[in-house]
C-alpha positions in Angstrom: -27.0 -41.0 -19.8 -28.7 -37.8 -21.3 -30.4 -37.2 -18.1 -27.1 -37.4 -16.2 -25.2 -35.1 -18.6 -28.2 -32.5 -18.3 -27.9 -32.7 -14.6 -24.2 -32.0 -14.8 -24.7 -29.1 -17.3 -27.3 -27.6 -14.9 -24.8 -27.9 -12.1 -22.1 -26.3 -14.2 -24.5 -23.4 -15.2 -25.5 -22.9 -11.5 -21.8 -22.8 -10.4 -21.0 -20.3 -13.2 -23.8 -18.1 -12.1 -22.6 -18.4 -8.5 -19.1 -17.5 -9.5 -20.3 -14.5 -11.5 -22.4 -13.2 -8.7 -19.6 -13.8 -6.2 -17.2 -11.9 -8.4 -19.4 -9.0 -8.8 -19.8 -8.8 -5.0 -16.0 -9.0 -4.7 -15.4 -6.4 -7.2 -17.8 -3.9 -5.5 -16.3 -4.7 -2.1 -12.8 -4.1 -3.6 -13.9 -0.8 -5.1 -15.4 0.3 -1.7 -12.2 -0.7 0.0 -10.1 1.3 -2.4 -12.3 4.4 -2.0 -12.1 4.2 1.8 -8.4 3.9 1.8 -8.1 6.9 -0.6 -10.5 8.8 1.7 -8.2 8.0 4.7 -5.0 9.0 2.8 -6.8 12.3 1.9 -7.8 12.9 5.6 -4.2 12.2 6.8 -2.7 14.5 4.2 -5.1 17.3 5.2 -4.1 16.8 8.9 -0.3 16.9 8.0 -0.9 20.1 6.0 -2.9 21.7 8.7 -0.2 20.8 11.2 2.6 22.3 9.0 0.5 25.4 8.7 0.1 25.8 12.4 3.8 25.1 13.0 4.8 27.6 10.3 2.5 30.2 11.7 4.0 29.8 15.2 7.5 29.9 13.8 6.7 33.1 11.8 5.2 34.6 15.0 8.2 33.8 17.1 10.6 35.0 14.4 9.1 38.3 14.0 8.6 38.8 17.7 12.3 38.3 18.2 13.4 41.0 15.9 
C-alpha cells in the first residue's frame, strides 16, 4: 500500500510540475501576444495620423490656392 501511495504521490508531483511549466509557457505566450497586438494598434494609429496629416496638408494647399 505504501509503495502504491508513493507512486500516486510521485505522479501528482510530476503532474503539478507539468502544470506549472505549462502555465509559465502560456503566460509568456499571452504576454507576447498582448505586446504584438499593442504594437499593431500603435502602427495602425500612426498610419491613420499620417493619413490625416497628408489630407489636411492637401486641403490647406487647395484652400489657400483658391483665395
